[in-house]
C-alpha positions in Angstrom: 36.8 -7.5 19.0 35.6 -3.9 19.5 32.3 -2.7 19.0 31.0 1.1 19.2 27.6 2.8 18.5 29.0 5.6 15.7 25.6 7.2 15.0 23.5 7.8 18.4 21.4 10.8 19.6 21.0 12.4 23.2 18.7 15.4 24.5 21.1 17.8 22.9 19.9 17.1 19.6 17.6 19.6 20.0 16.2 20.7 16.6 14.3 17.3 14.7 15.1 16.7 11.0 11.8 14.9 11.2 9.2 17.2 9.6 6.3 15.9 12.4 8.9 17.2 15.1 9.7 20.3 13.8 5.8 20.8 13.0 5.0 20.2 16.5 8.0 21.9 17.9 9.3 18.6 19.6 12.8 17.8 20.5 14.8 15.6 18.3 15.3 13.1 21.2 14.5 13.6 25.6 17.5 10.5 25.7 19.6 11.5 29.1 23.7 11.4 27.9 24.6 9.2 31.1 21.4 7.0 30.5 22.5 6.2 27.2 26.1 5.4 28.0 25.0 2.9 30.7 22.7 1.3 28.3 24.7 1.1 25.1 27.7 -0.8 27.5 24.9 -3.3 28.6 23.9 -3.8 25.2 27.7 -5.1 24.3 29.5 -1.8 23.0 33.0 -1.5 24.2 33.3 2.2 23.0 30.6 4.9 23.7 30.0 8.4 21.7 27.1 10.5 20.9 26.2 12.5 17.6 24.0 15.0 17.8 23.3 17.5 15.5 26.0 20.3 15.4 26.9 20.1 19.0 28.9 18.1 20.7 27.0 18.8 24.2 25.9 15.5 24.3 29.3 13.9 24.3 30.7 16.5 26.7 28.2 15.3 29.6 29.6 11.8 29.3 33.6 12.5 28.6 34.8 12.3 32.0 33.5 9.0 31.9 35.4 5.8 30.3 36.0 4.6 27.0 34.1 7.5 25.2 35.1 10.3 23.0 33.5 13.6 21.6 31.6 13.4 19.0 29.1 15.6 16.4 26.5 14.8 13.4 27.5 17.8 10.9 25.1 19.7 8.8 26.8 20.2 5.6 25.7 22.1 2.6 26.8 22.2 -1.4 27.4 25.5 -1.8 25.8 25.5 -5.5 21.7 24.4 -4.0 22.3 23.9 -0.7 21.7 20.1 -0.9 22.0 19.3 3.0 24.4 16.8 3.6 25.4 14.6 7.4 28.5 14.1 8.3 29.5 12.2 11.5 32.7 13.0 13.3 34.3 11.1 15.7 37.1 11.8 18.4 37.2 15.6 18.5 38.3 18.4 20.8 36.1 21.5 21.5 38.7 23.5 19.3 37.7 21.6 16.7 33.7 21.9 17.0 34.5 25.5 16.7 36.9 25.2 13.3 34.5 22.5 12.3 30.9 25.2 13.0 32.9 27.5 11.2 33.7 25.5 8.2 30.2 23.4 7.9 28.4 25.8 5.7 30.8 24.5 2.7 31.3 20.4 1.7 34.2 21.4 0.4 35.7 23.3 2.9 34.4 21.2 6.0 36.2 18.1 3.9 39.2 19.9 3.1 39.5 20.5 7.0 38.6 17.1 8.2 41.1 15.8 5.7 43.8 17.8 6.9 43.2 17.5 10.6 43.0 14.1 9.9 39.8 13.8 11.9 37.5 10.4 11.8 34.7 11.0 9.9 31.8 9.3 7.4 28.5 10.4 5.1 25.9 9.7 7.4 22.6 7.6 5.5 23.7 8.7 2.4 20.7 7.9 -0.2 18.6 9.9 2.8 17.6 13.1 0.7 17.7 15.3 3.8 16.0 18.3 2.3 14.6 17.2 -0.9 17.5 17.8 -2.9 19.7 14.9 -3.4 20.8 14.0 -6.7 23.1 11.9 -8.9 25.7 14.4 -9.5 26.1 14.9 -5.4 26.5 11.5 -5.0 28.9 11.4 -7.3 30.4 14.2 -5.7 30.5 12.7 -2.5 32.2 9.7 -3.9 35.0 12.0 -4.7 35.4 13.6 -1.3 34.7 10.6 1.3 36.5 7.4 2.1 33.9 6.6 4.8 30.1 6.1 4.5 27.2 4.6 6.9 26.4 1.2 5.2 24.3 0.5 8.0 21.8 2.6 9.6 19.5 1.7 12.5 16.6 4.3 11.5 16.2 4.6 8.1 14.8 2.0 5.5 17.2 -1.3 5.1 16.7 -0.7 1.3 18.7 2.5 1.6 21.7 0.6 3.6 21.8 -2.4 0.8 21.8 -0.1 -2.0 24.9 2.2 -0.8 27.2 -1.3 -0.1 26.3 -2.3 -3.8 26.5 1.1 -4.9 30.2 1.4 -3.1 30.9 -2.1 -3.9 30.5 -1.3 -7.6 33.0 1.4 -7.7 36.3 0.5 -9.9 39.5 2.8 -11.0 37.9 3.6 -14.0 34.8 4.7 -12.4 36.2 7.1 -10.1 38.7 8.5 -13.5 35.1 9.1 -15.4 33.7 11.1 -12.4 36.7 13.0 -12.0 36.8 14.3 -15.0 33.0 14.7 -15.5 33.0 17.1 -12.6 36.0 18.3 -12.3 36.7 17.3 -9.2 39.9 15.1 -8.1 39.6 12.5 -5.4 40.8 14.0 -2.0 41.8 10.2 -1.0 43.8 7.0 -1.7 42.3 4.2 -4.1 38.7 6.3 -3.7 37.2 3.1 -5.3 37.4 1.3 -2.2 34.9 2.8 0.3 34.9 2.0 4.1 31.4 1.4 5.7 30.6 2.1 9.0 27.0 1.5 11.2 25.0 3.2 13.5 21.8 3.2 15.2 20.9 6.4 14.8 18.4 6.3 17.6 16.9 9.2 18.5 14.4 8.3 21.6 16.1 5.4 23.2 14.8 2.5 22.4 16.3 0.6 19.9 20.3 1.9 20.4 23.2 -0.1 19.0 20.8 -1.9 16.7 23.6 -1.0 14.3 26.7 -0.7 15.2 30.6 -0.3 13.9 32.6 -2.9 14.8 36.7 -3.4 15.0 39.8 -5.7 15.8 40.3 -5.4 19.5 41.3 -1.9 20.7 42.9 -1.4 24.0 42.3 2.9 23.7 39.9 5.3 22.0 42.9 5.9 20.0 43.3 2.9 18.4 39.5 2.1 18.0 39.4 5.4 16.1 42.2 4.6 14.2 41.2 1.0 13.0 38.3 3.2 11.3 40.4 5.6 9.9 42.3 3.1 8.2 39.2 0.7 7.3 40.2 -2.1 9.6 35.8 -2.0 10.4 32.6 -3.3 9.2 29.0 -2.5 10.0 26.8 -4.4 11.2 23.6 -5.1 12.3 19.9 -3.8 10.9 18.0 -1.4 9.2 15.0 1.1 10.6 11.4 -0.4 10.1 8.0 2.3 10.4 7.2 0.3 14.0 10.3 1.2 15.3 10.4 4.9 14.4 6.8 5.0 15.2 7.4 3.4 18.3 10.4 6.2 19.2 7.3 9.0 18.4 5.4 8.1 20.9 8.2 7.6 23.5 9.4 11.0 22.9 5.9 12.8 22.5 5.2 11.0 26.0 8.4 12.6 27.8 7.3 16.2 26.6 4.2 15.5 28.0 5.5 14.6 31.3 8.5 17.6 30.9 5.7 20.3 30.2 2.7 19.5 31.6 3.3 17.4 34.7 2.7 19.4 37.6 -0.8 20.2 36.1 -1.2 16.8 35.6 -1.1 16.1 39.1 -1.5 12.4 40.4 -3.5 11.6 37.2 -0.3 12.3 35.4 0.9 9.6 37.3 -1.8 7.0 36.4 -1.5 7.7 32.7 2.4 7.7 32.5 1.8 4.5 34.0 -0.8 3.4 31.5 1.6 4.8 28.6 4.4 2.7 30.4 2.3 -0.7 29.9 1.2 0.3 26.2 4.6 1.1 24.9 5.7 -2.8 26.4 2.7 -3.7 24.4 0.9 -4.9 27.8 -2.6 -3.8 28.7 -2.5 -0.5 30.3 -5.1 -1.5 32.6 -4.0 -4.2 34.1 -1.6 -3.2 37.2 0.3 -5.0 39.1 -0.6 -4.6 43.3 2.7 -3.1 43.4 2.5 -0.9 41.0 -1.1 0.3 42.3 0.2 0.5 45.3 2.8 3.0 43.9 0.5 5.2 42.2 -1.3 5.5 45.6 1.6 6.2 47.9 2.7 9.0 45.3 -0.9 10.4 45.4 -0.8 10.6 49.0 2.9 11.6 49.5 1.9 14.8 46.8 -1.1 15.8 48.9 -3.1 15.1 46.1 -4.9 11.7 46.6 -8.2 13.2 46.0 -7.6 14.6 42.3 -6.8 10.6 41.3 -10.6 10.0 42.7 -12.0 12.7 40.4 -14.7 11.5 38.3 -13.3 12.4 35.4 -10.1 10.4 36.4 -12.5 7.7 37.5 -14.2 7.9 34.6 -11.4 7.4 32.4 -10.5 4.6 33.9 -13.3 2.5 34.2 -14.5 3.2 30.5 -10.9 1.8 29.8 -10.7 -0.4 32.0 -14.0 -1.4 31.3 -13.0 -2.3 27.2 -10.1 -4.1 28.1 -12.0 -6.5 30.8 -14.8 -7.2 27.7 -14.1 -11.2 26.7 -14.2 -10.7 23.0 -11.4 -8.1 23.9 -9.4 -10.1 25.6 -9.7 -12.9 23.0 -8.9 -10.6 20.2 -6.0 -9.4 21.9 -4.3 -12.6 23.3 -5.2 -13.9 19.6 -3.4 -11.1 18.2 -0.1 -10.7 20.8 0.8 -14.2 22.1 3.0 -15.3 19.1 4.4 -11.7 19.3 7.6 -10.5 21.3 8.9 -7.0 20.4 7.4 -4.4 22.3 7.0 -2.2 19.3 4.8 -4.5 17.2 3.1 -5.6 20.2 2.4 -2.0 20.9 0.9 -1.4 17.3 -1.2 -4.5 16.9 -3.0 -3.0 20.5 -3.4 0.7 19.2 -4.6 -1.0 15.9 -7.1 -3.1 17.6 -8.8 0.3 19.2 -8.5 2.6 16.5 -10.1 -0.4 14.6 -13.0 -0.4 16.4 -13.6 3.1 17.1 -13.5 4.1 13.7 -16.0 1.3 11.8 -18.7 2.7 14.7 -18.2 6.0 13.2 -18.3 4.8 10.0 -21.3 2.6 10.3 -22.8 5.8 11.2 -21.9 7.8 8.3 -23.4 4.5 6.3 -26.4 4.8 8.1 -26.9 9.2 7.8 -25.9 8.7 3.5 -28.3 6.0 2.9 -31.0 8.0 4.4 -30.0 11.4 2.6 -28.7 13.5 5.3 -25.4 14.3 3.8 -24.6 16.8 6.8 -25.0 14.3 9.6 -23.1 12.1 7.3 -20.6 14.1 7.5 -20.4 15.0 10.7 -20.1 11.1 11.6 -17.3 10.8 9.0 -15.7 13.9 11.3 -15.4 11.9 14.3 -12.7 9.7 12.8 -10.1 12.6 13.2 -9.2 12.5 16.2 -8.3 9.3 16.3 -5.8 9.3 12.8 -4.5 12.5 15.0 -3.7 9.4 17.8 -2.5 7.0 15.2 -0.8 10.0 13.3 3.2 8.5 14.5 2.2 5.4 12.7 0.7 6.6 9.4 4.0 9.6 9.3 6.7 6.5 10.6 5.5 4.0 7.3 5.9 7.1 4.6 8.8 8.8 6.4 10.7 5.3 6.2 9.6 4.6 2.9 12.1 5.7 0.0 10.7 6.7 -3.0 11.7 3.9 -5.8 10.6 5.7 -8.5 13.7 8.4 -7.4 16.0 5.4 -6.1 15.9 3.8 -9.8 16.5 6.9 -11.4 19.4 7.4 -9.1 20.9 4.4 -10.2 20.0 4.4 -14.0 22.1 7.6 -13.7 25.1 6.1 -11.3 26.0 2.5 -12.8 23.2 2.7 -15.4 21.6 -0.1 -14.3 18.8 -0.9 -12.1 19.5 -3.3 -9.2 17.3 -6.5 -8.7 16.4 -4.5 -5.1 15.1 -1.9 -7.2 12.9 -3.8 -10.2 9.5 -3.9 -10.2 9.7 -8.0 -9.0 6.4 -8.7 -6.3 3.0 -6.9 -6.7 -0.4 -6.9 -4.8 -3.6 -6.5 -6.3 -6.2 -5.1 -4.5 -9.7 -6.0 -5.0 -13.1 -5.5 -3.5 -14.6 -8.5 -5.7 -13.2 -12.4 -5.8 -15.5 -15.1 -5.0 -18.6 -12.9 -6.4 -19.7 -14.0 -9.8 -18.8 -11.0 -12.2 -16.0 -10.3 -14.9 -13.9 -8.6 -12.2 -13.4 -12.1 -10.2 -13.1 -14.2 -12.6 -10.3 -11.7 -14.5 -8.3 -11.5 -11.5 -8.3 -14.9 -10.7 -7.6 -16.1 -14.3 -5.1 -13.6 -14.6 -3.3 -14.0 -11.6 -3.1 -18.1 -11.7 -1.7 -17.2 -15.3 0.6 -14.9 -13.3 1.6 -17.9 -10.4 2.0 -20.0 -13.9 4.8 -18.2 -15.1 6.6 -17.7 -11.7 5.9 -14.4 -11.3 5.2 -12.6 -7.5 1.6 -11.6 -7.7 -0.8 -11.7 -4.4 -4.4 -10.8 -4.4 -5.5 -8.7 -1.1 -9.0 -9.0 0.2 -11.0 -8.4 3.0 -13.7 -10.8 4.0 -15.2 -13.0 6.7 -15.5 -15.7 4.1 -13.6 -16.4 1.1 -13.6 -19.6 -1.2 -11.4 -18.9 -4.0 -8.2 -20.4 -3.1 -6.7 -21.6 -6.1 -4.3 -18.3 -6.5 -2.4 -16.9 -4.0 -4.6 -14.8 -1.9 -4.1 -12.5 1.4 -6.9 -12.2 3.0 -7.7 -9.8 6.2 -10.8 -10.2 8.5 -13.0 -7.0 7.8 -13.9 -4.8 10.9 -17.1 -5.3 9.5 -19.1 -5.7 6.2 -21.8 -3.2 5.1 -24.1 -3.3 1.8 -24.3 -0.8 -0.9 -27.3 1.1 -0.5 -29.6 0.0 -4.3 -27.6 -2.8 -4.6 -28.0 -4.9 -2.0 -26.4 -8.2 -2.8 -23.1 -6.7 -2.9 -21.1 -6.3 0.6 -18.3 -4.2 1.1 -15.8 -4.8 4.3 -14.3 -2.1 6.2 -10.6 -3.5 6.1 -8.0 -3.3 8.7 -6.2 -0.3 6.7 -2.8 -0.3 9.2 -2.6 -4.1 9.6 -2.7 -4.0 5.4 -0.4 -1.0 5.2 2.1 -3.0 7.8 1.7 -6.2 5.6 2.4 -4.8 2.2 5.9 -3.0 3.9 7.1 -6.0 5.5 6.7 -8.2 2.5 8.3 -5.5 0.2 5.9 -5.3 -2.6 6.5 -2.9 -5.2 3.3 -2.1 -7.4 -0.2 -1.9 -6.2 -2.7 -3.1 -8.6 -6.0 -1.8 -7.7 -9.4 -3.0 -9.4 -11.9 -1.7 -7.5 -12.5 1.6 -6.4 -14.1 1.1 -2.9 -12.8 0.4 0.6 -10.2 -2.1 -0.5 -9.2 -0.1 -3.6 -8.7 3.0 -1.0 -6.7 0.8 1.4 -4.4 0.0 -1.5 -4.3 3.6 -2.7 -3.2 4.7 0.7 -0.5 1.8 1.2 0.8 3.1 -2.1 0.8 6.6 -1.6 2.4 6.2 2.1 5.1 3.7 0.8 6.2 5.5 -2.1 5.3 2.7 -4.4 4.1 2.4 -7.9 0.0 2.1 -8.6 -1.7 0.9 -11.1 -5.4 0.2 -11.4 -8.3 -0.9 -13.8 -11.4 0.5 -14.5 -13.5 -2.6 -14.9 -16.9 -1.3 -14.3 -18.7 1.9 -15.1 -20.2 3.2 -12.0 -21.0 6.6 -12.6 -23.6 4.8 -15.3 -24.6 2.1 -12.8 -25.8 4.6 -10.3 -27.6 6.9 -13.1 -29.6 3.5 -13.7 -29.8 2.5 -10.2 -30.9 5.6 -8.3 -32.3 8.1 -11.5 -29.9 10.8 -9.8 -28.1 13.1 -12.2 -26.5 14.5 -9.1 -25.1 11.2 -7.7 -23.8 10.1 -11.1 -21.8 13.7 -11.3 -20.2 12.9 -7.5 -19.5 9.8 -8.4 -17.6 10.9 -11.4 -15.6 13.4 -9.6 -14.7 10.8 -7.0 -13.9 8.2 -9.8 -11.6 10.9 -11.9 -9.7 12.0 -8.1 -9.4 8.1 -7.6 -8.0 6.8 -10.6 -6.2 10.6 -11.3 -4.1 9.6 -8.7 -2.5 6.1 -10.2 0.6 6.0 -12.7 -1.2 3.7 -14.8 -4.9 3.5 -16.0 -6.2 0.5 -17.8 -9.8 0.8 -19.8 -11.3 -2.1 -21.2 -11.6 -0.3 -24.4 -10.7 2.2 -26.8 -14.0 4.0 -26.5 -13.4 4.2 -22.8 -9.7 5.8 -23.0 -11.2 8.3 -25.3 -14.2 9.0 -23.5 -11.6 9.6 -20.1 -9.6 11.6 -22.4 -12.6 14.0 -23.1 -12.9 14.7 -19.4 -9.6 15.9 -18.9 -7.3 12.3 -18.4 -3.7 12.8 -18.7 -3.4 10.3 -22.5 -0.4 8.6 -21.4 -1.7 7.4 -18.4 -4.4 5.1 -20.0 -3.6 1.9 -21.7 -6.3 -1.0 -22.9 -6.3 -3.8 -20.8 -4.8 -7.2 -22.0 -7.7 -9.6 -21.8 -7.3 -13.8 -21.7 -9.5 -16.5 -22.2 -9.3 -19.9 -21.9 -10.5 -21.4 -25.4 -9.9 -25.0 -24.4 -13.3 -24.6 -21.8 -14.9 -22.4 -24.0 -15.2 -24.4 -27.1 -17.7 -25.6 -30.1 -17.3 -29.0 -29.2 -19.1 -29.1 -25.9 -22.5 -28.5 -28.0 -25.1 -30.7 -26.0 -28.6 -30.4 -27.8 -30.1 -31.9 -24.5 -28.3 -29.9 -22.2 -31.4 -27.4 -21.8 -33.8 -30.0 -21.2 -33.1 -30.2 -17.6 -34.4 -26.4 -17.0 -37.6 -27.4 -19.2 -36.2 -26.5 -22.6 -38.3 -28.1 -25.6 -36.6 -29.3 -29.0 -36.8 -27.4 -32.1 -36.4 -24.3 -31.2 -34.1 -21.4 -31.6 -32.5 -20.9 -27.9 -31.0 -17.0 -26.8 -28.6 -16.8 -24.6 -28.0 -14.3 -21.4 -25.1 -14.8 -19.0 -24.2 -12.7 -16.4 -25.6 -10.2 -13.5 -29.0 -9.7 -13.5 -29.5 -6.1 -12.4 -31.2 -3.0 -13.9 -28.5 -1.9 -15.5 -27.5 -4.4 -17.8 -30.7 -3.3 -20.1 -32.4 -6.6 -19.4 -36.2 -4.5 -19.5 -35.4 -4.4 -23.4 -34.3 -7.9 -23.7 -37.8 -8.8 -21.8 -39.3 -6.3 -24.3 -37.7 -7.8 -27.4 -38.1 -11.6 -26.3 -41.9 -11.1 -25.8 -42.6 -9.8 -29.2 -40.4 -12.1 -31.2 -42.8 -14.8 -29.4 -45.8 -12.9 -30.4 -44.4 -12.9 -33.9 -44.5 -16.6 -33.3 -40.9 -17.4 -33.9 -40.1 -20.3 -32.3 -37.3 -18.9 -29.4 -36.6 -19.7 -25.7 -34.8 -17.4 -23.4 -32.2 -18.4 -21.2 -31.2 -16.7 -18.2 -27.3 -17.8 -16.6 -27.0 -15.4 -13.8 -28.1 -14.0 -10.9 -28.3 -10.7 -9.2 -30.7 -7.8 -7.1 -33.1 -8.1 -10.1 -33.3 -11.8 -10.1 -37.1 -12.2 -8.6 -38.7 -9.4 -10.2 -37.0 -10.0 -13.3 -38.1 -13.7 -13.4 -41.8 -12.6 -12.5 -42.0 -10.0 -15.2 -41.0 -13.1 -17.4 -42.0 -16.2 -16.4 -42.0 -17.3 -20.4 -37.9 -17.5 -20.1 -35.8 -19.8 -18.1 -33.4 -19.2 -15.2 -30.7 -21.4 -14.1 -29.1 -19.5 -11.6 -25.3 -19.8 -11.5 -23.3 -22.0 -13.7 -19.7 -22.7 -13.7 -16.8 -24.5 -15.1 -18.0 -26.9 -17.5 -21.5 -26.2 -16.6 -21.7 -23.0 -18.1 -19.2 -23.8 -21.1 -21.9 -26.5 -22.5 -24.6 -23.5 -21.9 -22.9 -21.2 -24.2 -22.3 -23.8 -26.9 -25.5 -24.7 -26.5 -27.0 -21.9 -27.2 -28.0 -20.7 -30.3 -27.4 -16.9 -30.2 -26.1 -15.0 -27.6 -27.7 -11.3 -26.6 -26.5 -8.5 -24.3 -28.4 -5.5 -24.4 -26.0 -3.6 -21.6 -24.5 -0.3 -22.3 -22.8 0.1 -19.4 -20.4 -2.5 -19.5 -16.7 -1.7 -20.1 -15.2 -5.1 -21.2 -17.6 -8.2 -21.5 -16.0 -11.8 -20.6 -19.5 -13.0 -21.3 -18.5 -11.7 -25.7 -15.7 -13.2 -25.5 -16.8 -16.7 -24.3 -19.6 -17.3 -26.6 -17.9 -16.2 -29.5 -15.3 -18.6 -28.1 -17.7 -21.2 -27.6 -19.3 -20.5 -31.8 -22.0 -18.8 -31.1 -22.8 -15.6 -33.0 -23.7 -12.6 -30.2 -26.0 -9.2 -30.7 -24.9 -6.7 -28.6 -25.2 -2.5 -28.6 -23.2 0.2 -29.8 -22.2 2.0 -26.2 -20.2 0.6 -24.0 -16.8 -1.6 -24.5 -18.9 -4.8 -25.8 -19.3 -3.6 -29.4 -15.6 -3.8 -29.7 -15.7 -7.1 -29.2 -17.8 -8.2 -32.5 -17.3 -7.6 -36.0 -20.6 -5.7 -37.5 -22.3 -9.1 -40.1 -19.2 -11.2 -39.3 -19.0 -12.4 -35.5 -22.1 -10.8 -34.7 -24.6 -7.7 -34.9 -24.4 -4.4 -33.5 -27.7 -2.5 -32.4 -28.5 1.2 -31.4 -28.6 1.4 -27.9 -31.8 1.5 -25.9 -33.6 0.6 -29.4 -35.9 -2.2 -28.9 -36.8 -2.3 -32.7 -33.2 -2.5 -33.4 -32.7 -5.5 -31.2 -35.8 -7.3 -32.6 -34.4 -6.6 -36.0 -31.1 -8.0 -35.2 -32.1 -11.1 -33.3 -35.0 -12.3 -35.8 -32.4 -12.0 -38.5 -30.2 -15.1 -36.6 -33.3 -17.0 -36.1 -34.3 -17.4 -39.1 -31.3 -18.0 -40.8 -29.3 -21.3 -39.4 -26.4 -20.9 -42.3 -26.1 -17.0 -41.0 -25.9 -18.1 -37.6 -23.6 -21.0 -38.3 -21.3 -19.3 -40.2 -21.1 -15.8 -38.1 -20.5 -18.6 -34.5 -17.6 -19.9 -36.8 -16.2 -16.5 -37.7 -16.7 -15.5 -34.4 -14.6 -18.9 -32.5 -11.6 -17.8 -34.8 -12.0 -13.7 -34.1 -10.5 -14.7 -30.1 -8.3 -18.4 -30.8 -5.3 -15.8 -30.1 -6.8 -14.6 -26.5 -5.4 -17.1 -24.3 -4.6 -15.9 -20.3 -0.9 -16.8 -20.5 -0.4 -14.0 -23.6 -2.8 -11.6 -21.8 -0.9 -11.6 -18.3 2.5 -11.3 -20.5 1.8 -8.2 -21.7 0.0 -6.9 -19.0 2.8 -7.5 -16.2 5.2 -6.1 -19.3 3.4 -2.5 -19.4 4.4 -1.3 -15.9 7.3 -2.9 -15.5 11.0 -1.7 -14.6 
């Protein structure tokens, strides 16, 4: 068999197609044609060519060497809208190159010339929209115009190659006839439904040459090889590109650019940096030189007459800082842990750069949190701005992830138009659920665990993504990234937030090929999920579980911070494709604030009606907490914090007791207000956290469930109490009131009105038959709320 990388670039590809390189005025490649020739032969290629952008200079540099032929990558356009297309042409002469240059502004004229001249050619990366103008109609005309297409491109995401192979393999003569009629364009070649696919690395940095190539039957000459390609006696081999491979090439090009432009100015220190960078690119400790490397550096400095420049304080200081950092035992241990099982240089380099950037970024972020907690807004912004240089250094990775991510939404539209179907590779089948809370005892964590468990039972691919030092939950698929550090929320000390390893998470989402990001919390993990979705062009949905602006107002009594929180919420959730809210009240509230109504959906809720059941009632259950027989038992379940309006509950409880009503209050849960609340209400009973059957027994053994909160967007505890056959008393603000049918399943009171809250509880305390009647109706009202049903509805809303 004969092999050739039919799509590869050298330093003669002057102007880059990559936006980042054009902005920085970097060349497309620094690879020397003759070095490229040698490397390709070493890698098993039998024939060598170079396809630089609209030039044959690179090919001409090696045209006198055996087994080579002159080629180029031609930039051409659809004349109607200037949609840019790349066409690879092989085995041409200098005269033909000049003819191509004259014809290439019009793709129809170019195709006509190539066909007439019998020049071997193929459309490069057909699903890569070069200037953002590619549409289904262009692809349809390309199908009619060209026989050969690039089936595997070693630079672009493998999904694009997969889709190209699928599309071209699905063509039929009937489909071709319809396209010809639609565009009034006759096919230019025989059997146009049979396409020929070739492969090429599309390498620009000299790092991944021959990662994709074309193979033919054994060819004794260039002419015979190209004849095999023209006749279709060829096949594409290799693999698509990755963000890390692309970024690795970027870094190499940047290093070459610096060496090319600043080598003389840098002197011996430049040689030092060059050696350090070379080790870094190989994924090795950049400060751990061999004896030979040290001798070489010293020799270069002596020969240049600039040995003392190498010993300048600035250069010595740089060396001491870096070598000191990499010599620290904990750094060495972390490097060994991350790199020992990794062989690919681009991944080793990524992991090393990522680790250093994480540590530096977290230091500045800690300063930001300290300053903002002290109310020093200016200083906090200064601390945050120090992260910017780190982002600049990591820019090739950030750009690499985004550049390599095809727009799945655009591809779905294209395929729907081309074939009437959406291929499996583009369906929304695998989703990652990002949350800052999972082990915590709250409604958000419960909802995520229950919904994910229902999804797994239904055979769906759903993984919860968190970042915690310790994690107890293991009953659902979880990917936990150890945080770089953790910090407490001001005014909410029991709630810890993590500073996640952002690039590690981004890399995981890309490699695992997730198709949608679900976000439950707008904290650091939620922000990381949003960043991953934006960079990787993934579908997004978010759930507005918690009314954060109200919480902030209650906890801080600061209207300015409340308005800042609202602006942040509006920005964050405004980035998402779909936003789930817990009630119609909150949906209307968001619409009034200018949110797009078409994005807002009601989040379906489930319930374990077997666990939460009236049959679990136990008259003796509360005795272990000090209860007395014969009294009506009030129950509160939830987070013990000020924003839950627990002071109103305490006042109402005292007043009812002063009236002589035989009642006892049981508080299940814990929170930042627990100690103060229990001291202020010694006549109540505090059980702490209860879970599972104990929690279910607490619900069923209560007589009235009381929930004064005005900030809850839903209230899992409401439907759990109802399923247990207990009537509920709630306020008329927030989501809980939508779960209660007034005078049927419970009572709804005026928010922040202690008199009305007292009245409602009194009504139920004095009328046992009313309690029992409402409890029975409450059970019936939620009996159809199951987690499997809720999950099916949730999954289908964003399914494509």
